[in-house]
Phi, psi and omega in degrees: 000304180310306181300320180294327182286324180297313183296319179299317173297315180290321173300329172289317187292316173311304179306312184292325184287310178300320175302322183290330184269339182257341184299315181306328184294342176273000181241136180288112187302334172312324188289320180293315178296336176247030186299328178255019175258097182305321182295331181298327186262005193289333179268014169263158179293151181265121176051050174264140174299172175295160179297324195287347182299333181289345173286349182247042168096347180277164180222069183241146193288131178284166170270134186207156168260136179261142178264141181292136179262349176216136176214120169232172176305109171081015176205128183228143176240141182232149177236130183233107185276104182266112180224043186238175180275344180233160174275158174299150176289343190186155170230127184243121185251129172235149178193161166265121180285152173280143181301125180088357188231121177299151180266129180238125176256118176236138181246120174247130186281173176297332185275354174099358177290125172256135179232125177272110181275334183199147177214115180169191186264003186290135176274003185221126181229134179250113186296331185286353183244014172271066186305308184304316175298315186292330179291319176299322182284327176297327184287314181302323188257007185063034180247136175286138176215139169227153187302324186291348176291338172304314189293334179260027169057037173229032190284344182263001181309323181292331177285327187252004173239158185211145181272120178234106183052044173093351183240130176276116192228143181288139176268098183280151179135188183276120172257134188252113175261115183259122175247124187238150175076029183210160175238154180050050182286148171230157188223113173247134176268115177271093183287200178243012171228161179197129165061202182272335181226021178070196176229162168270194188290348177259001186087002190281144184285103183298314186295326175295320189289319184301311192285318176294325181282351181295313180301303187301317178305300188301324178293314176302319183288311180303312179302303177310312187289321179288321177300310182299308177301318182292314171305319189282329180283325177289322183291318173305322177286321187285333180294343175270359175286150186273148181096197195282337183292312176297323182293309173309307187293316185301315179298320177299305181300329173293322175295330179291336183279347190250342179299123172293116195294301182304306181293327183288322177305314184284338176287319175298344186302309182298333182275318190261342187249176174225165182244131179274184184296331182263016178073016171280131178270129179245129182240130176297140182294315175308309182289327174297311188295307182298322176297314180292316174306311181297329174286338181257354183282356185304307184297318176298319178298323177299318182283327170296320181292326169303316176291332182283321180298317188296313182287336176291336174279354180286166181290324185293332180291309182301312175305322181297309183299321176299328181272003167108005179282137185269166186299325177293323184290319180296318179291312183300313199268328188234310182297327179301317178302329173289314188288328185310312181283341165295325175303306178301320173302311183294332173306306185292332178282323190280333193285333169302317172305315178298317175305306186294321180293306182299317177302318180294319178294324178298325181292329173275001175058040172235028168253150182296154179054209187238112181222183190290340167296323175310313192291326184295318177303321181295322181301315182281311184294341182246009176060037184312317187291318178295325192273358188055036177277068188299332180289348173270352180249305179310296197289335182282322178293318176298319190289321178287325178293311175309318173303318181283324178301328175296322177283332172295320183291313181299320183294312174310310182300314179302312176306313180296316188284323182255312188276347179272356183294125181268000000 
């Protein structure tokens, strides 16, 4: 059982490490660069669950680009096979208009009814915002419609639903979208599902954020944990030196244990970071890791120092000193061998704490880059719990819990194997 815990913990860490370094290669970097640019995401569905929810009994339209089934000079036709329980959030038509001719967009339902949604000079048309036309369609098909329905992602309900014997039901079948007076038209169905992890309230790709944030999160955790443990181990050893050096190091390690980490890190942000044009706070990774490690190494140094003091009181140390060995030689030649395994144990014990702290600091946007903590901030700022947007909550929560659990399993194994020896 003990071996299984160790293997499972190591396996999880290996998987996270590999995934963290290859995941960004599956993400379009442009999405992350434009994360706070609302115009970049305006054509995406808002608060849409992942596409794979349809595998579990849902019947929601995916987001897709339609290919023309007919293309002539100044006329293109597109077919949309609608077989879902909800309408798409929008249909966006883009084109290059022919000179001197207005663009006309017409939609024909499976029952043969044709509705002209637009005729004018614009080269981009959003059908969900053609409220006058939708009101006429709603009256014609006996479907209730209000302009507010567009905000609740049901603006195209009059087009895709019909009143049959007093019951409003979806009209399944092939819808034909015809674009006249334009060249190279494109039609995008803004569905009710999107990608591997859906979208947030701004239409941003949650899956892209999750994959991109994996590397930054894992790197920050590893660097902070290793630097803090190395500093703590060296400080614990140095505190036992005679003279001012030992006294100063011991005092610094004591101070590190009482400084409030999160407020201090937030207060450091104006000194180490900068603010970009879109109000993004950028903090250098080296400054963040070093500052956080310095604030956290104190307890490790105190624990290592206790072990060092115990060893220095043993007879073999007294014998070495009587033969002329100085304290530095004893620490390097004898004590470090004893402290080393304990430092590894401290690394497994400290890393879950680093995961939690980095996630919290990312939540406040004072951690470097784009990490999972940034996504936690999205959950609160966008009321994801109230909106029942589980795809914004469950994946990131599970990812952080499992990552921390891996180090807990290793820590338990090391504790049983080394610290329980009598």
